[in-house]
TIGU-589259 format. One record per residue: residue in one letter; x, y, z negated of N, C-alpha, C in turn. Coordinates in steps of 0.05 Angstrom, whole numbers, padded with zeros to 5 digits, always signed. Layout:
% TIGU-589259
AXYZXYZXYZ;...
//
This chain:
% TIGU-589259
X+00143+00259-00262+00132+00255-00233+00146+00252-00212;X+00170+00265-00208+00187+00257-00186+00200+00228-00191;X+00204+00222-00212+00215+00195-00218+00194+00172-00210;X+00169+00178-00217+00147+00159-00207+00147+00157-00178;X+00148+00180-00165+00143+00181-00135+00168+00168-00123;X+00191+00169-00133+00213+00159-00123+00212+00129-00124;X+00201+00120-00149+00200+00090-00152+00180+00080-00134;X+00157+00094-00130+00137+00084-00111+00147+00082-00082;X+00161+00103-00074+00172+00105-00046+00192+00082-00042;X+00205+00076-00062+00227+00050-00060+00211+00027-00059;X+00189+00021-00074+00176-00003-00072+00162-00007-00045;X+00151+00017-00033+00140+00019-00007+00159+00009+00012;X+00186+00021+00011+00206+00013+00030+00213-00014+00032;X+00215-00028+00008+00221-00054+00004+00198-00072+00018;X+00174-00066+00010+00153-00082+00021+00152-00079+00053;X+00155-00053+00063+00156-00049+00092+00175-00065+00104;X+00201-00066+00096+00224-00078+00105+00218-00110+00107;X+00208-00118+00085+00200-00146+00084+00179-00155+00104;X+00159-00140+00108+00138-00146+00128+00149-00145+00155;X+00169-00124+00163+00175-00120+00188+00194-00146+00194;X+00208-00160+00174+00224-00185+00181+00202-00208+00187;X+00180-00203+00182+00161-00226+00186+00142-00223+00209;X+00136-00197+00217+00118-00189+00236+00130-00170+00256;X+00122-00166+00281+00132-00148+00298+00112-00122+00301;X+00123-00101+00314+00105-00079+00316+00085-00086+00339;X+00061-00072+00340+00043-00073+00360+00051-00051+00379;X+00064-00057+00402+00078-00039+00420+00054-00026+00438;X+00029-00040+00438+00007-00030+00453-00002-00002+00443;X+00006+00001+00415-00005+00026+00405+00015+00050+00407;X+00039+00045+00416+00058+00067+00419+00049+00090+00438;X+00057+00112+00431+00044+00135+00445+00069+00151+00457;X+00060+00166+00477+00079+00184+00490+00085+00205+00472;X+00109+00216+00467+00113+00240+00450+00102+00266+00461;X+00094+00284+00444+00085+00309+00451+00109+00326+00452;X+00117+00334+00476+00144+00348+00483+00146+00372+00469;X+00120+00389+00466+00124+00413+00454+00112+00415+00428;X+00112+00391+00415+00108+00387+00385+00136+00387+00373;X+00150+00410+00365+00173+00409+00356+00179+00432+00337;X+00199+00431+00324+00209+00452+00305+00238+00457+00307;X+00249+00477+00316+00278+00482+00321+00294+00478+00295;X+00314+00467+00296+00333+00460+00275+00324+00442+00256;X+00304+00425+00260+00291+00409+00240+00312+00384+00239;X+00320+00378+00214+00336+00352+00210+00326+00337+00186;X+00333+00313+00180+00325+00296+00158+00330+00312+00131;X+00352+00325+00131+00359+00341+00111+00340+00364+00100;X+00329+00378+00122+00313+00398+00115+00283+00395+00118;X+00275+00369+00124+00250+00363+00127+00231+00372+00101;X+00210+00388+00106+00197+00397+00085+00185+00378+00064;X+00181+00383+00037+00167+00368+00019+00139+00370+00022;X+00126+00348+00032+00098+00348+00038+00082+00326+00021;X+00060+00333+00013+00042+00313-00004+00014+00318+00008;X-00005+00299-00006-00031+00304+00004-00051+00282-00005;X-00077+00283+00006-00091+00263+00002-00085+00233+00009;X-00094+00214-00006-00087+00186+00005-00096+00184+00036;X-00117+00193+00041-00129+00188+00068-00115+00205+00091;X-00098+00223+00083-00081+00238+00102-00054+00227+00107;X-00046+00208+00093-00020+00197+00095-00013+00188+00123;X-00028+00172+00137-00021+00168+00164-00017+00189+00183;X-00033+00211+00181-00027+00236+00196+00000+00245+00191;X+00009+00247+00165+00036+00258+00156+00058+00242+00170;X+00053+00215+00167+00073+00195+00180+00077+00203+00213;X+00051+00204+00223+00051+00209+00253+00066+00235+00258;X+00060+00258+00243+00072+00282+00247+00102+00280+00248;X+00113+00263+00225+00142+00261+00222+00154+00247+00249;X+00138+00224+00257+00147+00209+00281+00150+00226+00306;X+00129+00242+00310+00129+00262+00332+00152+00281+00331;X+00155+00292+00308+00178+00313+00305+00203+00302+00310;X+00206+00276+00302+00238+00264+00305+00237+00245+00330;X+00214+00246+00347+00213+00230+00370+00219+00202+00367;X+00201+00189+00348+00201+00162+00340+00174+00150+00347;X+00178+00125+00362+00152+00113+00367+00138+00101+00341;X+00116+00092+00342+00099+00082+00317+00080+00063+00327;X+00072+00048+00306+00049+00030+00309+00031+00031+00282;X+00008+00018+00283-00006+00008+00261+00001-00017+00253;X+00008-00024+00227+00015-00049+00216-00005-00055+00195;X-00012-00083+00194-00026-00093+00173-00013-00101+00151;X-00015-00092+00127-00003-00100+00102-00024-00109+00081;X-00033-00135+00084-00058-00143+00070-00056-00140+00039;X-00027-00140+00028-00027-00140+00000-00022-00112-00013;X-00020-00094+00004-00015-00065-00003-00036-00056-00023;X-00030-00043-00044-00049-00036-00064-00068-00014-00058;X-00061+00005-00041-00078+00030-00035-00094+00027-00008;X-00084+00012+00012-00099+00007+00035-00084-00011+00054;X-00097-00030+00071-00082-00048+00086-00071-00040+00110;X-00081-00019+00122-00069-00013+00152-00055+00015+00148;X-00027+00008+00157-00007+00033+00153+00003+00042+00180;X+00005+00066+00186+00019+00074+00209+00048+00079+00203;X+00067+00066+00219+00094+00062+00211+00110+00069+00235;X+00134+00081+00231+00152+00086+00253+00163+00061+00264;X+00172+00060+00290+00180+00038+00303+00202+00018+00286;X+00199-00005+00295+00215-00028+00278+00248-00024+00284;X+00253-00019+00310+00280-00022+00319+00292+00002+00333;X+00275+00024+00335+00285+00048+00350+00292+00070+00328;X+00316+00081+00333+00323+00099+00312+00318+00088+00281;X+00334+00070+00274+00328+00058+00248+00332+00081+00227;X+00352+00094+00228+00360+00113+00205+00336+00131+00202;X+00324+00145+00221+00302+00162+00221+00277+00145+00207;X+00273+00121+00221+00249+00105+00211+00251+00098+00182;X+00273+00093+00171+00279+00089+00143+00273+00115+00129;X+00279+00135+00140+00275+00162+00124+00248+00168+00124;X+00235+00164+00146+00204+00169+00145+00186+00151+00125;X+00196+00126+00127+00184+00103+00110+00190+00109+00078;X+00213+00119+00074+00219+00123+00046+00211+00152+00035;X+00208+00169+00052+00203+00198+00042+00173+00205+00048;X+00160+00196+00065+00132+00206+00070+00112+00187+00052;X+00101+00199+00031+00086+00188+00015+00064+00209+00001;X+00041+00201-00002+00021+00222-00013+00014+00212-00040;X+00009+00229-00061+00004+00222-00088-00025+00224-00092;X-00041+00233-00073-00075+00236-00079-00079+00267-00082;X-00104+00271-00076-00112+00297-00074-00106+00315-00097;X-00115+00311-00120-00109+00326-00145-00083+00330-00148;X-00067+00306-00151-00039+00308-00157-00025+00324-00138;X-00031+00323-00112-00016+00342-00090-00022+00366-00097;X-00045+00375-00105-00048+00403-00112-00034+00412-00136;X-00032+00397-00155-00016+00402-00178+00016+00409-00170;X+00024+00387-00151+00051+00390-00142+00055+00415-00124;X+00035+00424-00110+00039+00448-00096+00038+00471-00115;X+00021+00471-00134+00017+00496-00152+00044+00496-00170;X+00056+00477-00179+00081+00474-00194+00107+00474-00178;X+00104+00479-00150+00127+00484-00134+00141+00459-00130;X+00130+00433-00133+00147+00412-00131+00148+00403-00100;X+00125+00414-00087+00126+00408-00055+00116+00437-00043;X+00121+00434-00014+00117+00462+00000+00093+00464+00014;X+00081+00438+00021+00060+00435+00039+00041+00413+00030;X+00015+00416+00030-00001+00392+00028-00023+00390+00050;X-00030+00364+00056-00051+00360+00076-00073+00345+00061;X-00094+00357+00059-00115+00346+00039-00143+00345+00053;X-00162+00328+00040-00188+00322+00049-00207+00343+00039;X-00199+00362+00023-00216+00383+00012-00200+00404+00005;X-00213+00431-00002-00198+00452-00012-00197+00451-00044;X-00182+00468-00057-00180+00469-00083-00203+00466-00099;X-00206+00450-00120-00228+00452-00138-00228+00477-00157;X-00247+00483-00172-00250+00503-00192-00226+00501-00208;X-00220+00478-00220-00200+00470-00239-00174+00476-00227;X-00169+00468-00203-00142+00475-00192-00138+00505-00186;X-00162+00518-00177-00155+00547-00171-00151+00559-00198;X-00164+00555-00218-00158+00564-00245-00130+00561-00256;X-00120+00538-00250-00092+00533-00259-00075+00550-00240;X-00078+00550-00215-00063+00568-00196-00064+00597-00207;X-00088+00608-00213-00090+00637-00221-00074+00640-00247;X-00077+00621-00263-00062+00625-00291-00030+00628-00286;X-00022+00618-00263+00008+00618-00259+00015+00640-00236;X-00005+00654-00230-00004+00677-00209+00004+00666-00184;X-00007+00640-00175-00002+00627-00151-00026+00632-00133;X-00021+00638-00108-00043+00640-00089-00040+00619-00069;X-00063+00605-00064-00062+00585-00042-00073+00594-00018;X-00059+00587+00005-00070+00593+00032-00076+00568+00050;X-00099+00564+00058-00108+00541+00073-00118+00546+00100;X-00112+00528+00119-00126+00526+00145-00137+00502+00152;X-00160+00499+00164-00174+00475+00170-00157+00463+00195;X-00151+00436+00196-00137+00426+00221-00151+00404+00232;X-00170+00391+00220-00181+00369+00232-00211+00366+00219;X-00225+00348+00231-00252+00341+00221-00253+00313+00211;X-00267+00309+00190-00269+00283+00177-00301+00280+00168;X-00306+00263+00150-00333+00263+00140-00336+00251+00114;X-00352+00257+00097-00359+00245+00072-00381+00227+00079;X-00375+00199+00075-00394+00178+00079-00404+00158+00058;X-00423+00148+00063-00434+00128+00041-00434+00098+00051;X-00427+00081+00033-00422+00053+00041-00440+00033+00026;X-00446+00011+00040-00460-00010+00025-00447-00033+00037;X-00455-00056+00021-00447-00082+00032-00459-00091+00059;X-00441-00104+00076-00452-00112+00101-00478-00127+00101;X-00483-00142+00078-00507-00157+00077-00533-00141+00067;X-00528-00117+00062-00552-00100+00051-00568-00092+00072;X-00593-00096+00075-00609-00086+00099-00613-00057+00102;X-00605-00041+00082-00611-00014+00083-00589-00002+00101;X-00598+00013+00119-00583+00027+00143-00583+00057+00138;X-00600+00069+00123-00600+00098+00122-00614+00108+00096;X-00606+00129+00085-00616+00141+00062-00618+00173+00067;X-00635+00183+00050-00636+00213+00053-00620+00224+00031;X-00613+00250+00033-00598+00263+00014-00613+00263-00015;X-00641+00267-00012-00658+00267-00038-00655+00239-00048;X-00657+00217-00033-00654+00191-00044-00626+00184-00059;X-00607+00195-00045-00581+00190-00060-00577+00208-00085;X-00589+00230-00086-00590+00247-00110-00606+00231-00132;X-00628+00221-00123-00644+00205-00142-00631+00180-00152;X-00614+00170-00135-00601+00142-00146-00580+00153-00163;X-00564+00172-00160-00543+00179-00176-00553+00197-00201;X-00574+00204-00202-00584+00214-00228-00604+00194-00244;X-00606+00170-00231-00623+00150-00245-00652+00152-00239;X-00662+00169-00222-00691+00168-00215-00700+00143-00199;X-00680+00134-00183-00687+00110-00166-00665+00090-00173;X-00675+00065-00184-00656+00045-00194-00658+00020-00176;X-00675+00016-00158-00683-00010-00144-00678-00005-00113;X-00666-00021-00100-00665-00018-00071-00691-00020-00055;X-00709-00035-00067-00736-00036-00054-00751-00008-00054;X-00741+00012-00067-00753+00037-00070-00743+00054-00044;X-00722+00045-00031-00711+00059-00007-00709+00040+00016;X-00725+00019+00017-00729+00002+00039-00712-00024+00036;X-00697-00030+00015-00682-00055+00014-00694-00077-00003;X-00681-00094-00012-00690-00118-00030-00700-00108-00056;X-00712-00126-00071-00720-00121-00098-00700-00127-00118;X-00676-00113-00117-00655-00116-00132-00643-00087-00145;X-00627-00088-00165-00619-00064-00177-00599-00053-00161;X-00598-00025-00159-00576-00013-00147-00554-00005-00165;X-00527-00013-00156-00505-00007-00171-00492+00018-00159;X-00494+00039-00172-00482+00065-00158-00456+00070-00165;X-00437+00060-00152-00406+00064-00157-00399+00094-00154;X-00381+00102-00171-00368+00129-00170-00341+00132-00170;X-00327+00155-00162-00299+00155-00165-00294+00172-00189;X-00269+00170-00198-00258+00185-00221-00259+00216-00219;X-00260+00228-00237-00260+00259-00238-00236+00271-00227;X-00238+00291-00210-00216+00304-00196-00206+00292-00171;X-00215+00266-00168-00208+00255-00141-00218+00268-00119;X-00209+00268-00096-00221+00281-00071-00251+00272-00067;X-00255+00248-00068-00283+00236-00063-00302+00247-00081;X-00294+00246-00109-00311+00257-00126-00318+00286-00125;X-00298+00303-00122-00303+00330-00117-00322+00334-00093;X-00319+00319-00071-00335+00323-00051-00367+00312-00056;X-00369+00292-00068-00394+00284-00078-00407+00304-00095;X-00396+00317-00116-00408+00335-00130-00415+00361-00116;X-00392+00372-00099-00400+00397-00087-00418+00395-00062;X-00415+00372-00043-00433+00368-00023-00462+00360-00030;X-00460+00338-00046-00486+00324-00049-00502+00329-00074;X-00489+00329-00096-00503+00332-00121-00510+00361-00125;X-00494+00378-00121-00498+00408-00121-00507+00415-00147;X-00495+00409-00169-00501+00416-00196-00518+00393-00209;X-00529+00376-00197-00543+00355-00210-00523+00335-00226;X-00532+00327-00252-00513+00313-00267-00517+00285-00259;X-00494+00273-00254-00493+00246-00246-00493+00228-00271;X-00504+00201-00266-00504+00184-00289-00477+00178-00299;X-00477+00174-00327-00452+00167-00339-00452+00137-00342;X-00437+00126-00324-00431+00097-00321-00404+00088-00320;X-00390+00088-00339-00360+00084-00340-00352+00057-00326;X-00369+00037-00326-00364+00012-00313-00368+00014-00282;X-00378+00035-00274-00382+00039-00245-00361+00058-00229;X-00345+00068-00248-00321+00086-00238-00301+00072-00227;X-00290+00079-00199-00270+00065-00188-00244+00085-00187;X-00222+00074-00199-00197+00092-00203-00177+00087-00176;X-00189+00098-00156-00174+00093-00129-00192+00087-00109;X-00185+00095-00083-00202+00095-00061-00205+00066-00054;X-00186+00049-00052-00191+00019-00046-00206+00007-00069;X-00206+00015-00092-00219+00002-00113-00250+00005-00109;X-00262+00028-00099-00286+00028-00093-00296+00011-00070;X-00277+00010-00049-00283-00005-00025-00286-00034-00034;X-00266-00043-00053-00266-00071-00060-00294-00074-00079;X-00303-00059-00093-00327-00064-00107-00352-00066-00089;X-00353-00050-00066-00376-00054-00048-00371-00081-00030;X-00348-00089-00026-00344-00112-00008-00355-00138-00025;X-00355-00137-00050-00364-00161-00067-00388-00157-00078;X-00400-00134-00076-00424-00129-00092-00448-00122-00070;X-00465-00141-00066-00487-00135-00046-00507-00115-00056;X-00507-00108-00081-00523-00089-00095-00510-00059-00095;X-00486-00061-00089-00472-00035-00091-00476-00012-00070;X-00470+00013-00082-00472+00037-00064-00448+00055-00072;X-00433+00062-00053-00411+00078-00058-00406+00101-00039;X-00380+00117-00042-00375+00138-00019-00349+00140-00016;X-00338+00150+00005-00310+00154+00012-00309+00172+00037;X-00284+00174+00050-00283+00192+00072-00279+00176+00094;X-00291+00186+00117-00295+00168+00143-00267+00157+00151;X-00245+00174+00154-00221+00167+00166-00210+00141+00150;X-00210+00143+00126-00201+00123+00106-00211+00096+00114;X-00239+00097+00115-00252+00072+00118-00249+00059+00148;X-00247+00076+00165-00249+00068+00193-00220+00061+00203;X-00198+00072+00192-00172+00071+00202-00153+00056+00184;X-00158+00062+00156-00137+00051+00137-00150+00028+00123;X-00174+00022+00123-00185-00002+00109-00196-00021+00131;X-00214-00012+00148-00226-00029+00171-00237-00054+00161;X-00253-00053+00137-00266-00076+00128-00290-00085+00141;X-00293-00110+00145-00318-00124+00157-00339-00129+00140;X-00332-00123+00113-00351-00131+00091-00367-00109+00081;X-00362-00085+00093-00377-00062+00085-00387-00048+00112;X-00409-00026+00108-00418-00014+00131-00422+00016+00121;X-00420+00033+00140-00430+00059+00135-00459+00061+00141;X-00472+00081+00125-00501+00084+00132-00507+00113+00142;X-00529+00115+00154-00539+00144+00165-00549+00158+00141;X-00543+00187+00142-00557+00202+00122-00573+00222+00134;X-00599+00221+00125-00618+00240+00137-00621+00232+00165;X-00621+00208+00174-00625+00200+00201-00601+00204+00217;X-00580+00213+00210-00555+00215+00225-00534+00197+00218;X-00521+00181+00236-00502+00162+00231-00476+00177+00236;X-00454+00175+00219-00427+00186+00224-00413+00175+00244;X-00411+00186+00268-00390+00173+00290-00380+00196+00299;X-00363+00191+00322-00345+00212+00334-00362+00234+00343;X-00384+00231+00359-00399+00250+00368-00414+00268+00351;X-00424+00254+00329-00440+00269+00310-00421+00286+00290;X-00397+00276+00290-00378+00292+00272-00366+00313+00289;X-00362+00309+00316-00347+00328+00331-00367+00356+00334;X-00393+00347+00334-00412+00367+00343-00424+00376+00315;X-00413+00369+00292-00423+00376+00265-00453+00370+00263;X-00464+00348+00273-00494+00341+00269-00494+00323+00243;X-00474+00312+00238-00477+00294+00213-00473+00316+00190;X-00491+00311+00170-00493+00333+00150-00470+00333+00130;X-00454+00314+00127-00433+00315+00110-00403+00312+00127;X-00402+00328+00151-00379+00332+00163-00361+00351+00147;X-00336+00342+00144-00319+00358+00126-00291+00367+00143;X-00278+00383+00132-00250+00390+00142-00228+00380+00124;X-00208+00376+00143-00181+00369+00130-00165+00392+00135;X-00152+00399+00112-00137+00422+00109-00106+00421+00107;X-00090+00440+00117-00062+00445+00111-00061+00467+00093;X-00047+00465+00071-00045+00485+00047-00019+00491+00036;X-00014+00515+00033+00015+00525+00025+00008+00546+00003;X+00030+00551-00011+00028+00574-00030+00032+00600-00014;X+00019+00620-00019+00019+00647-00003+00047+00657-00002;X+00066+00655-00020+00090+00665-00021+00112+00647-00008;X+00102+00627+00007+00120+00608+00022+00139+00624+00041;X+00162+00620+00041+00182+00636+00061+00174+00629+00087;X+00166+00652+00106+00153+00649+00130+00174+00638+00150;X+00201+00639+00143+00220+00629+00161+00227+00600+00154;X+00212+00588+00136+00220+00559+00125+00209+00539+00146;X+00222+00518+00146+00212+00494+00161+00184+00489+00155;X+00179+00488+00128+00151+00482+00118+00128+00500+00130;X+00136+00526+00131+00116+00546+00143+00111+00541+00172;X+00136+00535+00187+00133+00529+00213+00116+00504+00220;X+00117+00486+00203+00099+00462+00208+00072+00469+00202;X+00067+00485+00180+00039+00492+00174+00027+00506+00200;X+00039+00524+00210+00030+00539+00235+00028+00520+00257;X+00046+00501+00261+00046+00483+00283+00020+00467+00285;X+00010+00458+00262-00014+00441+00260-00038+00452+00271;X-00041+00479+00274-00065+00490+00288-00060+00496+00318;X-00035+00495+00326-00030+00499+00356-00043+00478+00374;X-00044+00482+00399-00052+00459+00418-00037+00432+00415;X-00010+00437+00413+00004+00411+00409-00002+00398+00387;X-00003+00414+00363-00009+00405+00336-00037+00389+00337;X-00058+00402+00348-00080+00390+00354-00083+00364+00368;X-00062+00363+00387-00061+00337+00406-00050+00313+00386;X-00031+00321+00369-00021+00301+00350-00044+00292+00332;X-00058+00309+00321-00084+00304+00302-00100+00286+00316;X-00108+00293+00342-00127+00275+00358-00112+00248+00361;X-00085+00242+00366-00074+00219+00369-00076+00201+00345;X-00075+00216+00322-00077+00201+00294-00105+00189+00292;X-00123+00196+00305-00154+00184+00299-00171+00206+00289;X-00161+00227+00277-00175+00247+00269-00189+00264+00292;X-00211+00280+00287-00221+00296+00307-00208+00325+00304;X-00196+00336+00326-00183+00361+00323-00206+00382+00313;X-00196+00402+00298-00213+00421+00289-00218+00441+00308;X-00198+00449+00326-00199+00471+00346-00207+00461+00374;
//
């Protein structure tokens, strides 16, 4: 696992440096540093091992930029396999720290990050959901207790192709589509075409949210050809399939993908936007969590970071990332 993560991080660094040689940073997005967002005695050598959901990686990069007082910008990497828009440290300021952040800040996905935390390969994870039953069972079998705090608001959202005339579905209609009771778009106000209900792979953050928030014990269709193994994979399917329906998390679609070929739809008459999420009016508003092992050393840098994220300065950084602060 560590060998694979090291290889991925080195590939990431090579691609990043190559892109920086061709493009400049967007200085208009540089932010003032939060002066009170700091951890005493933090260095590159003792920076905690942090993992998490794919969708929370930009937040983790921003956290590191803030802690090391490095400016940042969003950079477009169109051929990057997981998502095209990346939050990156500044191109030419504090290059040693910038390289450290680029090479060492990487997330392996929700389920794998939980495994890494449980097996003590990392100290802290930032995820789009709490532990699944399977992950809790594994932790219990190893006498590991997980402790989590909500730090931000996000949303579980449904996607269709931009050319699909459907702009809203009910929870019941989604359940019926994913159990096979509704098979045509004209049954829910669309064209007389077949619905292609895409899914995510088991244990992924999106799939766990779909099963726990929406399906609530209802058995989903067994459609192996409709399973996307990766967040960007599902987005790509919807981009090219006018009959497709899929799901993801709001932050990933709005900040990390920004596709003009897909659109979010309202659920039960409520569209997921800043106000409906902040006020929790959208039915599938979700939390982003910082999670540690209960036995983590309370004097460690990792624990101090865990606590910092729920403070006023931590919430300011979360707001700057584009997430909605929890507190």
